[in-house]
C-alpha positions, 0 to 999 in steps of 0.5 A: 527485581528485573522483569523478564521480557516477553518475546515471540518468534515469527517468519520475516514479514512480507510487505506486498506494496512498497515504493523503494524509489530506485531508480530515478527518485533516490533523493526520496529513498533507495533500495539500501535505505528502504530495505534497512527500514524494512528489516528494522521493522521485521519485514524481510520480503518487499514487493516494489511498485513500478512507478520509478524513473524509468517505470518498470514497464519494459524488460530492460527496466525490470532487468535493471531493477533485478540487477540493482537488487543483487547488492541487497542481501538481507531483504528479498526484493520482488518487483511488479510489472506495470502496464499502462499501454499496449506496448507494455502488455507486449513486454509483460507477455515476453516476461511470462512466456519466453523461456529465456526470461525465466530468471527474470520471471522468478523476480516478478511477483505480479502486474500492477494496474493504476486505474487512475493517475497517482504518483508517477502518472501510470494510469492504464488505458481503460480499453486495455484492462480487460485484455490485460486481465485475460492474459493474467488469467491465462498465466496465473498472474495476480493483477494488483489494482489501484482502484480509483475512477478517473471519470469520478475524480475529474467530475468531482474536481470540476464540480468543486471549482464551480461550487467554490465560487469566486477566485479568493474562495477557490484559492482559500480552499485549494490551500486546504489539504482536507480538500484532497479527500473531497477531490478523490471521493469514496465513490471513485474507489467504489466505482473502480472496484466494481469495474475490476470485479466485473472484469475478474468475473468475466475473465477469471483473472485473480484481481487484488484491489490494494489499499482499500479504504472505504466501507462500500468498496469493502462490501463489494469485495465481500460480496464478490468473494461470496459469489466465487470471484477470484479476488483478494485485497489488502488495506494499509496501516495509514487507513487503519490508524488515521482518518480525515480528523488527522489532517488538522495535526498532520497537514500534507504529511497525511496526504496519500492516494487513496486519501484518508477517509471517515471514521466510519470507513476506518471501522469498516476496514477493521470489520473486514480484518475481523471477518476475513474479507481483508487478506493482507495488510500492506504499507504502500510505503512511499517516502518523499522528502519533507521539503516536497511534502511541505509544499506551500500549496498543499494540493501540489504536495506529493501523495504518499507516506513511509510505513514499512518500519512502523507496520509491525509495532502498530499492529503489535500494539493493537494485539496488546489491547492498546491503541497507539495514538496518544490522544485518541481511542480505537475506532470501535471498542471491539477491534481485536488482533492477535499475533496469529492474525498478524502472521496470517495478514503479513506473511501467510496470505501474501506469500500464498497470493503472490506465490513467493515460496517463502519458508514459514520458519521463524526468522525474527524475534519480537518483544511483545511488551517493550514500550517505545515512542515512534520518532521519525529521526530514529527510523531508517527510511531516507525521508526521515519522517513519519505520520505517526510521530510521537505515537506510543507503541508496544512491541519491537523487533529484537 
């Protein structure tokens, strides 16, 4: 007897945090390959980050990306504008104030602020942050913030080198990718989130800490919401499904910024989803080649993992009452997720937060009971690998 497949329809999902790598880094991925991966995962709108080459910190760079995106017809690409220095703020002003830039403005979904260096080295001058948020508040621009504190990170690196002792010990530790999570500690994220929340309260700006990864940062955001601060946030699948325990099996394939955290932090993110503190799940899709990731010195391997194609299958698996990792259980027995939750976190909320104006009409059909195994070689990203290799998932876009 042939069993009928169970299906649901949904609006095409929105991934509000992706790195398409074009221009300048197209050996890792490009608009065509990475949107093909998005579409295969049921994502029909992606919001591209500014840390390309050149970075999207000028009118001309934004115009170039918008022009390149015209060849992509089945996925809607929007773009963040980066600000690291005063001249970039002046360019952002032009985008959002000059009548001649209204078409460009329609493609720009927000401002992106890196509070510390990550891939692309786009850390904003800390003395400029308040002014940027003041402008964003006046124009209704969402400020998406990578929240890590440079002072904490630098102090931790210096402390580690001092404590490590003799040269051989330092060399041994420096080649252990686990150290990455120690060099960018939870305190770094917590301090940066507190900083950006204080400025949001002062300026009235809408701030959006992205890829929140720690229990205490989640608590700060929860309290700020209760206090009326204009804040939303997202979490990333790799922090929901991976912890520092996965370094042993994945090595540098589990290296990203902010880094993997403890099982306790992971459980706090699921708590944030359950109580509504978390507004969105966004992938921080960041392809690198395997050769780059497998650097002989793990601490020099680039940070970032692909994830746009595996977002929905991972979430559908949890909605089916399963846990996708074949050799581990969910972080806590009460983790729950429904199809309505997925719709809210991956369509309704990002659509509203970024004022994307997307229709909620169903455009994708999903099998909710098809079982399959994730294999990097079968996915569509140019990088050809995944941190979820061999994971069992339930649910697939038809």
